[in-house]
C-alpha positions as CSV (number, residue, x, y, z in Angstrom):
1,X,5.7,-10.7,-9.5
2,X,5.5,-11.9,-6.0
3,X,2.4,-12.0,-3.8
4,X,2.0,-10.4,-0.3
5,X,-0.8,-9.2,1.9
6,X,-1.1,-6.2,4.2
7,X,-2.6,-6.6,7.7
8,X,-5.1,-3.9,6.7
9,X,-6.8,-6.9,5.0
10,X,-7.6,-8.2,8.5
11,X,-8.0,-4.9,10.2
12,X,-11.5,-5.6,11.6
13,X,-10.4,-9.0,12.9
14,X,-7.3,-7.6,14.5
15,X,-9.2,-4.8,16.3
16,X,-11.7,-7.3,17.5
17,X,-8.9,-9.4,19.1
18,X,-9.8,-12.4,16.9
19,X,-6.4,-12.8,15.2
20,X,-2.8,-12.2,16.1
21,X,0.1,-11.4,13.9
22,X,1.3,-15.0,14.3
23,X,-2.0,-16.3,13.0
24,X,-2.0,-13.7,10.2
25,X,1.4,-15.0,9.1
26,X,0.1,-18.6,9.1
27,X,-2.9,-17.6,7.0
28,X,-0.6,-16.1,4.4
29,X,1.7,-19.1,4.4
30,X,-1.3,-21.4,4.0
31,X,-2.4,-19.3,1.0
32,X,1.0,-19.6,-0.7
33,X,2.1,-15.9,-0.2
34,X,5.7,-15.1,-0.9
35,X,5.8,-12.2,1.6
36,X,4.0,-10.0,4.1
37,X,3.7,-6.3,4.6
38,X,4.3,-5.1,8.2
39,X,2.8,-2.0,9.8
40,X,4.5,0.6,11.9
41,X,3.8,0.5,15.7
42,X,3.0,4.1,16.1
43,X,0.3,4.6,13.4
44,X,-1.1,1.1,13.7
45,X,-1.0,0.1,17.4
46,X,-3.3,-2.8,16.9
47,X,-0.9,-4.9,14.9
48,X,2.0,-5.6,17.3
49,X,1.0,-6.3,20.9
50,X,4.4,-5.0,22.1
51,X,6.8,-4.0,19.3
52,X,10.0,-3.9,21.3
53,X,9.4,-7.3,22.9
54,X,8.2,-9.0,19.7
55,X,10.7,-7.9,17.1
56,X,12.9,-11.0,17.3
57,X,9.9,-13.3,17.6
58,X,8.4,-11.8,14.4
59,X,11.6,-12.4,12.5
60,X,11.8,-16.0,13.8
61,X,8.2,-16.7,12.8
62,X,8.7,-15.3,9.3
63,X,11.8,-17.5,8.8
64,X,9.9,-20.5,10.0
65,X,7.1,-19.9,7.5
66,X,9.5,-18.9,4.7
67,X,7.8,-15.5,4.4
68,X,9.8,-12.4,3.5
69,X,9.1,-8.8,4.5
70,X,7.7,-7.3,1.3
71,X,7.3,-3.8,2.7
72,X,6.9,-1.8,5.8
73,X,4.0,0.7,6.0
74,X,3.5,4.1,7.8
75,X,0.0,5.7,8.1
76,X,1.2,9.3,8.1
77,X,-0.5,12.5,6.8
78,X,1.8,15.3,5.9
79,X,-1.1,17.6,4.8
80,X,-1.4,19.4,8.1
81,X,-1.5,23.2,8.3
82,X,-0.4,23.4,11.9
83,X,3.4,23.2,12.2
84,X,3.3,20.9,15.2
85,X,0.9,18.5,13.5
86,X,3.1,18.5,10.4
87,X,6.1,17.8,12.5
88,X,4.3,15.0,14.2
89,X,3.7,13.3,10.8
90,X,7.4,13.7,10.0
91,X,8.3,12.1,13.3
92,X,6.0,9.2,12.6
93,X,7.7,8.5,9.3
94,X,11.2,8.8,10.8
95,X,10.2,6.3,13.5
96,X,8.8,4.0,10.8
97,X,12.0,4.2,8.7
98,X,13.9,3.0,11.7
99,X,11.5,0.2,12.4
100,X,11.6,-0.8,8.7
101,X,15.4,-1.0,8.8
102,X,15.3,-3.3,11.9
103,X,13.3,-5.8,9.8
104,X,15.4,-5.4,6.7
105,X,12.5,-3.9,4.7
106,X,13.7,-2.4,1.5
107,X,10.9,0.1,1.2
108,X,8.5,2.0,3.5
109,X,5.1,2.8,2.2
110,X,4.2,6.4,3.0
111,X,1.2,8.5,2.4
112,X,1.3,12.1,1.2
113,X,-1.9,13.5,2.7
114,X,-5.6,13.9,2.6
115,X,-7.4,16.4,0.5
116,X,-10.3,18.2,2.3
117,X,-12.8,16.1,0.2
118,X,-11.1,12.9,1.3
119,X,-11.1,13.3,5.1
120,X,-8.5,16.1,5.2
121,X,-8.6,19.5,7.0
122,X,-10.9,22.2,5.8
123,X,-9.0,24.2,3.1
124,X,-6.6,21.4,2.3
125,X,-6.8,21.7,-1.4
126,X,-4.4,20.4,-4.0
127,X,-1.8,23.2,-4.2
128,X,-1.2,23.8,-0.5
129,X,-1.6,20.1,0.2
130,X,1.0,18.9,-2.3
131,X,3.4,21.5,-1.1
132,X,3.1,20.1,2.4
133,X,3.6,16.6,1.1
134,X,6.9,17.6,-0.6
135,X,8.0,19.5,2.5
136,X,7.3,16.4,4.6
137,X,9.3,14.1,2.3
138,X,12.2,16.6,2.3
139,X,12.3,16.3,6.1
140,X,12.5,12.5,6.0
141,X,14.8,11.7,3.1
142,X,18.1,12.0,5.0
143,X,16.9,9.4,7.5
144,X,15.8,7.1,4.7
145,X,19.2,7.4,3.1
146,X,20.9,6.8,6.4
147,X,18.9,3.6,7.0
148,X,18.9,2.4,3.3
149,X,15.1,2.4,3.2
150,X,13.3,3.6,0.1
151,X,10.3,5.9,0.7
152,X,7.4,4.5,-1.4
153,X,4.8,7.2,-1.9
154,X,1.2,5.8,-2.4
155,X,-1.6,7.4,-4.3
156,X,-3.9,7.7,-1.3
157,X,-6.0,10.5,0.1
158,X,-5.7,12.4,-3.3
159,X,-2.5,14.1,-2.2
160,X,-1.2,12.8,-4.5
161,X,-4.0,11.1,-6.4
162,X,-3.2,11.2,-10.1
163,X,-0.1,9.9,-11.9
164,X,1.0,13.4,-13.0
165,X,1.1,14.5,-9.3
166,X,3.1,11.4,-8.3
167,X,5.5,11.7,-11.2
168,X,6.2,15.4,-10.5
169,X,7.0,14.7,-6.8
170,X,9.3,11.8,-7.6
171,X,11.1,13.7,-10.3
172,X,11.4,16.7,-8.0
173,X,13.6,14.6,-5.6
174,X,15.5,12.8,-8.3
175,X,16.5,10.3,-5.7
176,X,16.6,6.5,-5.5
177,X,15.1,6.8,-2.0
178,X,11.8,8.4,-3.3
179,X,9.8,5.9,-5.3
180,X,6.2,4.8,-5.7
181,X,3.8,2.4,-4.0
182,X,1.4,1.9,-6.8
183,X,-2.2,1.2,-5.7
184,X,-4.0,0.0,-8.8
185,X,-7.5,0.7,-7.5
186,X,-7.0,4.1,-5.9
187,X,-7.0,5.8,-9.3
188,X,-10.8,5.1,-9.2
189,X,-12.2,6.9,-6.1
190,X,-15.6,5.9,-4.6
191,X,-17.9,8.8,-5.6
192,X,-15.9,12.1,-5.4
193,X,-12.7,12.9,-7.2
194,X,-11.3,12.5,-10.7
195,X,-10.7,9.0,-12.0
196,X,-7.7,7.9,-14.1
197,X,-7.2,4.7,-16.0
198,X,-4.8,2.7,-13.8
199,X,-3.1,1.1,-16.8
200,X,-2.4,4.6,-18.2
201,X,-1.0,5.6,-14.8
202,X,1.1,2.5,-14.7
203,X,2.7,3.3,-18.0
204,X,3.8,6.7,-16.8
205,X,5.0,5.5,-13.4
206,X,6.4,2.1,-14.0
207,X,10.1,3.1,-13.9
208,X,9.6,4.3,-10.3
209,X,7.3,1.5,-8.9
210,X,8.9,-0.5,-6.0
211,X,5.7,-2.0,-4.5
212,X,2.1,-2.5,-5.5
213,X,-1.3,-2.7,-3.7
214,X,-4.1,-4.6,-5.3
215,X,-7.8,-4.8,-4.6
216,X,-11.0,-5.0,-6.7
217,X,-14.0,-2.7,-6.9
218,X,-17.6,-3.2,-7.8
219,X,-20.5,-0.7,-8.5
220,X,-23.1,-0.4,-5.8
221,X,-26.3,1.7,-5.6
222,X,-26.8,3.5,-2.3
223,X,-29.5,6.1,-1.8
224,X,-29.8,6.8,-5.5
225,X,-26.0,7.2,-5.9
226,X,-23.7,4.8,-7.6
227,X,-20.5,4.1,-5.6
228,X,-17.4,2.1,-6.4
229,X,-17.1,-0.2,-3.4
230,X,-14.3,-2.7,-2.5
231,X,-14.9,-6.3,-3.7
232,X,-13.4,-9.7,-3.4
233,X,-10.6,-9.8,-6.0
234,X,-11.9,-11.2,-9.3
235,X,-15.5,-10.6,-8.3
236,X,-15.8,-6.9,-8.8
237,X,-14.3,-6.4,-12.3
238,X,-13.8,-2.6,-12.2
239,X,-10.1,-2.8,-11.6
240,X,-8.2,-4.4,-14.6
241,X,-6.3,-6.8,-12.3
242,X,-5.6,-9.4,-15.0
243,X,-4.3,-6.8,-17.5
244,X,-2.2,-5.3,-14.7
245,X,-0.7,-8.6,-13.9
246,X,0.2,-9.2,-17.5
247,X,1.8,-5.7,-17.8
248,X,3.9,-6.3,-14.7
249,X,5.1,-9.7,-15.9
250,X,5.8,-8.3,-19.4
251,X,7.9,-5.5,-17.9
252,X,9.9,-7.9,-15.7
253,X,8.5,-6.5,-12.4
254,X,10.1,-8.5,-9.6
255,X,8.6,-6.8,-6.7
256,X,5.5,-7.6,-4.6
257,X,1.8,-7.2,-5.3
258,X,0.2,-6.9,-1.9
259,X,-3.5,-7.6,-1.3
260,X,-5.3,-4.8,0.5
261,X,-8.7,-6.4,1.1
262,X,-11.4,-4.0,2.3
263,X,-14.7,-5.6,1.1
264,X,-17.8,-6.5,3.0
265,X,-17.4,-10.3,2.7
266,X,-15.9,-11.6,6.1
267,X,-12.2,-11.1,6.0
268,X,-11.0,-14.7,6.4
269,X,-13.2,-15.8,3.5
270,X,-12.6,-12.7,1.3
271,X,-8.8,-12.7,1.8
272,X,-8.5,-16.4,1.0
273,X,-10.6,-16.0,-2.2
274,X,-8.7,-12.9,-3.2
275,X,-5.3,-14.5,-2.7
276,X,-6.3,-17.5,-4.7
277,X,-7.3,-15.2,-7.5
278,X,-4.0,-13.4,-7.4
279,X,-2.2,-16.7,-7.4
280,X,-4.2,-17.6,-10.5
281,X,-3.2,-14.3,-12.2
282,X,0.4,-14.8,-11.3
283,X,0.5,-18.2,-13.1
284,X,-1.5,-16.8,-16.1
285,X,0.8,-13.8,-16.4
286,X,3.9,-16.0,-16.5
287,X,2.3,-18.1,-19.2
288,X,1.3,-15.0,-21.3
289,X,4.7,-13.4,-20.9
290,X,6.6,-16.6,-21.8
291,X,4.3,-17.9,-24.5
292,X,2.9,-21.3,-25.1
C-alpha cells in the first residue's frame, strides 16, 4: 500500500488562511507520503486559490516533491428530491471528472448522498435516497468513461453506508468505471446509525476497492451520551487500522491509503503523528506479509 493525505486533514487551517496547497504538499513530502489527494474546485473552493491559473503550477510542484496524484475528490450529494438540485450535483461530478482527467488522476472519489439522519433532506430515507444515488451515477458514467476516470463511491452520509448497499450499487453497473473508495472508519458512525465491522466489509468489497480513507476513532462521553469521535491515528483504537493494513498487504493492494484527519488535536501536530503511525503500519504490514 501507498500513503497519501487528503486536504480535508487541514481543512480548518486552509479556511483560516494559514496554509496554502504548496505548503500542504511540502508537509506531505516531509512526512514521507507517496501521494496526495486533490479536491475539486467547485465543491471545495478553499483549496485552490485560482484553479485555472494554478493547474500547471500544481503539477510542477508535485513533480518537484516526487508526489503523485493519488485521487481526486468531489463533494457531491445526489440525494436531492428537487430535479434541479439533483442535476446540480450531477454537474458538480461531471466538472470534477474533467478536472481529475487534467491532473491524470485515475479515480475520482464521489459521495452518494446524505440520509435525513446524517444531514440530508427531510424524508431522505434509504430506499428513495439510494435510488437517487444510482440515478446520479448513471448520469455521470459516460463522462467518466470518456475521460478514463474511475468513479470511486465512498461510504459516506449513509447513502450508501453499509457494504451490502455499496456492493449492490457496484454490481448494478457492472462497469470498471464504478468502483469503491473504502473509508475504514465510516462503518462506525458517531452516535446514530447501524455499525458494521470494517474488516467484514472489506472482505465483501475488496475486489472493487481502488482507494482507501483511513482515520481513527475514540469513545468520548458528552452530556451523558457516548460518541465515537475522530482521534489521532493510533491513539483512538476503535478502528482496526493495523489489521486493516495487514489485510491490504496480504491481498496485494497497490493503491493508496489516504489519511483523512478530523480530530481535535491541532491539525499540523495530529496529521504528522497520524502519518508517522501509518508509515509504521506500512512497514509492519510488509514484514508480516513477507515473513521473517
